[in-house]
C-alpha positions as CSV (number, residue, x, y, z in Angstrom):
1,M,7.3,21.3,-9.5
2,P,5.2,19.5,-12.1
3,M,5.5,20.6,-15.7
4,P,3.0,20.6,-18.6
5,A,4.1,17.1,-19.7
6,D,3.0,15.8,-16.3
7,A,-0.6,16.9,-16.8
8,N,-3.7,16.3,-18.8
9,I,-5.2,18.9,-21.2
10,H,-6.9,20.7,-18.3
11,G,-3.7,21.3,-16.4
12,D,-4.3,18.6,-13.6
13,V,-1.2,16.6,-12.9
14,F,-1.6,12.8,-13.5
15,G,-2.1,10.8,-10.4
16,G,0.7,8.4,-11.5
17,W,3.2,11.3,-11.3
18,I,2.1,12.0,-7.7
19,M,2.2,8.3,-6.8
20,S,5.7,7.9,-8.2
21,H,7.0,10.9,-6.1
22,V,5.1,9.6,-3.0
23,D,6.9,6.2,-3.4
24,I,10.3,8.0,-3.7
25,A,9.5,10.2,-0.6
26,G,8.4,7.3,1.4
27,S,11.5,5.3,0.6
28,V,13.8,7.9,2.1
29,P,12.9,7.3,5.8
30,A,12.4,3.6,5.1
31,V,15.9,3.2,3.8
32,R,17.3,5.2,6.7
33,R,15.4,3.1,9.3
34,A,16.1,-0.2,7.5
35,N,19.8,0.8,7.2
36,G,19.9,-0.3,3.6
37,R,18.0,-1.7,0.6
38,I,14.2,-1.8,0.7
39,A,11.4,-2.7,-1.7
40,T,7.8,-1.3,-1.9
41,V,5.4,-4.2,-1.2
42,A,2.1,-2.4,-0.7
43,V,0.2,0.8,-1.1
44,N,-2.1,0.5,1.9
45,S,-4.0,3.7,1.3
46,F,-3.9,6.6,-1.1
47,L,-6.2,9.6,-1.0
48,F,-6.2,12.4,-3.5
49,K,-7.8,15.3,-1.6
50,H,-7.3,18.1,-4.2
51,P,-5.8,18.3,-7.6
52,V,-2.2,19.2,-8.2
53,L,-1.8,21.8,-10.9
54,V,1.0,22.6,-13.3
55,G,3.3,25.1,-11.7
56,D,2.4,24.1,-8.1
57,L,5.4,23.9,-5.7
58,V,4.8,20.4,-4.3
59,S,6.3,19.2,-1.0
60,F,6.4,15.6,0.3
61,Y,6.7,14.8,4.0
62,A,7.3,11.2,5.1
63,E,7.7,9.4,8.4
64,V,8.0,5.8,9.5
65,V,4.9,5.0,11.6
66,R,5.4,1.2,12.2
67,V,8.3,-1.2,12.2
68,G,7.8,-4.9,11.9
69,T,10.3,-7.7,11.8
70,T,11.1,-7.2,8.1
71,S,8.7,-4.4,7.1
72,L,8.2,-0.7,7.6
73,T,5.0,1.3,7.2
74,V,5.5,4.9,6.1
75,R,2.9,7.8,6.0
76,V,3.4,10.4,3.3
77,E,1.6,13.8,3.2
78,V,1.7,16.0,0.1
79,Y,1.2,19.7,0.1
80,A,1.0,22.1,-2.8
81,Q,1.8,25.8,-2.8
82,R,-0.6,27.1,-5.6
83,S,1.8,29.6,-7.0
84,R,5.0,31.3,-6.1
85,A,3.2,34.6,-5.7
86,D,0.6,33.0,-3.4
87,D,1.4,31.7,0.1
88,R,-1.7,29.5,0.0
89,V,-0.7,25.9,0.8
90,V,-3.2,23.0,0.3
91,K,-2.9,19.4,1.5
92,V,-3.4,17.5,-1.8
93,T,-2.6,13.9,-1.0
94,E,-2.0,11.5,1.9
95,A,-0.8,7.9,1.6
96,T,0.4,4.9,3.6
97,L,2.9,2.5,2.0
98,T,4.7,-0.6,3.3
99,Y,8.3,-1.4,2.4
100,V,10.3,-4.6,3.2
101,A,14.0,-4.6,4.0
102,T,15.9,-6.7,1.6
103,D,19.4,-8.2,1.3
104,E,21.7,-8.2,-1.7
105,Q,19.7,-11.1,-3.2
106,R,16.5,-9.1,-2.8
107,K,15.3,-11.5,-0.1
108,P,13.5,-10.1,3.1
109,R,15.9,-9.4,6.0
110,A,15.3,-8.2,9.6
111,V,15.0,-4.5,10.2
112,P,17.8,-3.6,12.6
113,P,16.9,-2.4,16.1
114,S,16.3,1.3,16.5
115,R,19.5,3.4,17.2
116,D,17.5,5.8,19.4
């Protein structure tokens, strides 16, 4: 839930706050699928559809949509519940990011085969 310090004088949350949380959300399935350390290498797309407001309950949903030799592409969708007293939920942002699996020296490494 964004706080007043996360917003401009009109109560709209800064895009950078949203981008930061999108990167964190996207890294969760990337780390799981890569079975270890990853690094963000690209923001392929980022679309702000509606503003996020101070006091919104913001939810981030991320899934791996592509796996390469060393990279993973993750799609993140962001939804905001406008107030706790209101059940209205709005899709506010969607993004696609690419992460690369890295070793302890921060060099690219192969993504392990799927365990499915």
